[in-house]
C-alpha positions in Angstrom: 0.1 0.1 0.0 1.5 3.4 -0.9 0.0 6.7 0.2 0.9 9.8 -2.0 0.2 13.2 -0.5 0.6 16.6 -2.6 1.1 19.8 -0.3 0.8 23.1 -2.0 2.2 25.7 0.3 4.5 28.7 0.3 8.3 28.2 1.7 7.0 30.3 4.7 4.1 27.8 5.4 6.3 25.0 4.9 8.9 26.1 7.6 6.0 26.9 9.9 4.7 23.4 9.4 7.8 21.8 9.9 8.8 24.1 13.0 12.0 25.6 11.5 12.7 29.1 12.5 12.3 32.2 10.3 15.9 33.3 9.3 14.8 36.3 7.2 15.6 38.9 9.7 19.0 37.5 10.6 19.8 37.1 6.8 18.5 41.0 6.2 20.8 42.1 9.1 23.7 40.2 8.0 23.4 41.1 4.3 23.1 44.8 5.4 26.4 44.5 7.4 28.2 42.8 4.3 26.9 45.8 1.8 28.0 48.4 4.3 31.6 46.8 4.7 31.7 46.3 0.9 30.8 50.0 0.4 33.3 51.2 2.7 36.0 49.0 1.1 35.1 50.1 -2.2 35.3 53.7 -1.0 38.9 53.2 0.0 39.7 52.2 -3.7 38.8 55.4 -5.3 41.8 57.0 -6.9 41.5 60.3 -4.9 41.4 58.2 -1.5 44.4 56.1 -2.8 46.2 59.1 -3.7 45.6 61.0 -0.2 46.5 57.7 1.5 50.0 57.1 -0.4 51.1 60.7 -1.2 51.6 62.1 2.5 53.6 59.0 3.4 55.8 59.2 0.3 56.2 63.0 0.8 57.2 62.5 4.2 59.6 60.0 3.6 61.1 62.1 0.7 61.5 65.1 2.9 63.0 62.9 5.8 65.6 61.5 3.2 66.4 65.1 1.9 67.0 66.1 5.5 69.2 63.2 6.2 71.4 63.7 3.0 71.6 67.3 4.0 72.4 66.9 7.5 75.2 64.2 6.3 76.7 66.9 3.9 76.8 69.5 6.3 78.1 67.4 9.1 80.9 65.8 6.6 82.0 69.3 5.8 83.4 69.9 9.2 84.9 66.6 9.7 86.9 66.8 6.3 88.8 70.1 7.1 92.3 69.5 8.2 93.1 70.2 11.7 96.1 72.1 12.6 97.7 70.5 15.6 101.2 71.9 15.5 100.9 75.9 15.1 
């Protein structure tokens, strides 16, 4: 003997019938969080944001390099002058 039952219901009705939890609010909150993080990450990839992020660091290191070289050049000048010990 076989029994065949056709149930015509929506997914929400099937979840309720089987006692499964409704996860739509959790999915919506999770998707909103993911969307916010993606937008934040994409805004950091815009060319003007990248230039603002990289340029100050490179300009600062260039300025530090120039100061270092200048201090070595001016400091080396005093060290290379001959010292008069006998006069």
